[in-house]
C-alpha positions in Angstrom: 58.9 39.2 60.0 57.9 41.3 63.1 59.8 42.7 65.7 59.2 45.4 68.7 61.1 48.5 68.6 61.3 51.3 71.0 60.5 54.9 69.9 62.7 57.5 71.4 61.9 60.8 72.9 62.9 62.2 69.5 60.6 60.0 67.6 63.3 57.7 66.3 63.4 54.1 65.9 66.2 51.5 65.3 65.5 48.9 62.8 66.6 45.6 63.9 69.9 44.3 62.5 68.1 41.2 61.0 65.8 43.6 58.9 68.7 45.5 57.9 70.6 42.9 56.4 67.6 41.4 54.9 67.3 44.6 52.9 70.8 45.3 52.4 70.4 48.6 54.4 73.3 50.4 55.7 74.0 53.9 57.2 73.6 55.6 53.8 70.3 54.1 52.4 67.5 56.1 52.4 63.9 55.1 53.1 60.3 56.1 52.4 58.0 56.3 55.0 54.2 56.2 54.5 50.9 55.8 56.2 48.0 53.5 55.3 45.1 53.6 57.6 46.3 53.0 60.8 49.7 51.7 59.7 53.4 52.8 59.1 55.0 51.5 56.4 58.9 52.0 55.7 60.1 51.2 52.3 63.8 51.1 51.3 64.5 53.1 48.2 67.1 52.3 45.4 70.3 54.3 45.4 70.6 56.3 42.2 73.8 54.9 41.4 71.8 51.5 40.9 70.0 53.2 37.7 73.4 53.4 35.8 72.7 52.4 32.3 68.8 52.1 32.8 68.2 54.5 30.0 70.8 53.2 27.5 68.5 51.3 25.5 66.1 54.3 25.2 68.9 56.6 24.2 69.9 54.3 21.6 66.9 54.7 19.8 67.6 58.3 19.0 65.0 59.8 21.0 65.1 63.5 21.5 66.5 64.9 24.8 63.0 66.1 25.9 61.7 62.5 25.7 64.5 61.1 27.5 64.0 63.7 30.4 60.6 62.6 30.6 61.3 58.8 30.8 63.8 59.6 33.5 61.3 62.0 35.6 58.6 59.1 35.0 61.1 56.3 36.4 62.3 58.4 39.2 58.7 59.3 40.0 57.9 55.4 40.3 60.8 54.7 42.7 59.5 57.2 45.3 56.1 56.0 45.3 
């Protein structure tokens, strides 16, 4: 999907409604903006509340707290890349 958008004098763009609906974006969502060569890429980020229960299996294996923290940090790092 492609659409032309306008860049305001303050450097802002508005994502078209069809794209916002496609990615389930609302005013409270966050996005990551990256550049590749001569392109700008906008990636929606998962909400932290979507991670609920993500580490439950790991915690049940009786790992020590340091290992659990490391797992959490790596997962969050992967999300923002």
